[in-house]
N, C-alpha and C positions, 0 to 999 in steps of 0.2 A: 477724491471723487468716491461715495460710500459704491459697497459691494452687498450683491443680493444675498441676502444670509435667506437660506432654507425653515420655512418658522411653521410653514402647516403641517395638522397634524395627519397621521396615518387614518385617522375616523374622521368622519363626517355624523354629527349629532343634528338631526332634523330639529327647528325648533317648534315642534308638535310637542318631545319629549319635555321638553320645559315646562312649554302648557298646562300640558296635562299632572306635570307636578304641583306648577302653581294652581290650578284649581282644583286638585285633591288636598294641598294644604288650607286651599279655603271651603273644603265639604262641597264643593259645587260640584254636580256631574255635567258630565258634556251638553244632556239634553237643557240643564239649566241656563247654561253658558250660552248653546244656541238661541235661545229665547230669550234671554236678555240683550244678546247681538240682534237679534232677528234676524238669524239666520239659520237658512235648516240643519236639521241632525248632522246628516251625512257628511254636508263640509267641514263641519267642527271634527267630525273622527278622520276625515281624509286627511287634515292641516293637522292632528295627533301622531295619526300614525307613518306624515311624510311624504302621503299621496299628492297631495293638496301644498303649494307655495302659501305662505300668507304676504298677500298683497299690502300695497298700500294704506285700500280704503278696510281691509280687515286691522289691521293695524291702527286704526283710527277707532275701529269698533273696539276693539280690544283695551285699548286707554281707556275709554270711556266704559268699559265694564269694570277694568281692573285698573282704579286711578294712579294709583301708585306705580305701575310700571308705565314708563312713555312707550308713545307709539314707535319713538325714533328706537326705543330698546329690540320689540319685535321685527323692524326694517334690517336693523344690525344682525341681530342672529338669523334671519333671511338669508340678505346678504351673504354671510359668513359661511354658511352651510352649502349655498350654488356654488362659492368660488370654492370651497375646500372641496366638495362633488368632483368639480373640475381637472382639478391640482392633481387628485386622487388617479381620476380618470386619463389623464396624460400622463403621471409619471409609469399608471399600469400599463400603457401601449408604448412606452421606452424601453420599458425594462424586457419585453416579446422580442 
């Protein structure tokens, strides 16, 4: 039987940080990304600042605008971020 290995990091990095790096590397502004995705600028800004989650629909839109990066990548980043945050929260509560 396999044993559980504690593999969660101590910090959760929002997927928006990766998105900001990617659009920066391509010379795109948040405004241009929002326009290409047909989304309001404030939504893109909230995703980049970790205030809003990347949904399945958003990940598909990102794939259309950034075709080299599949939608599943964005969904996996979001899922990992949320799970890591939950783990950190649980760990901090048990340490009290």
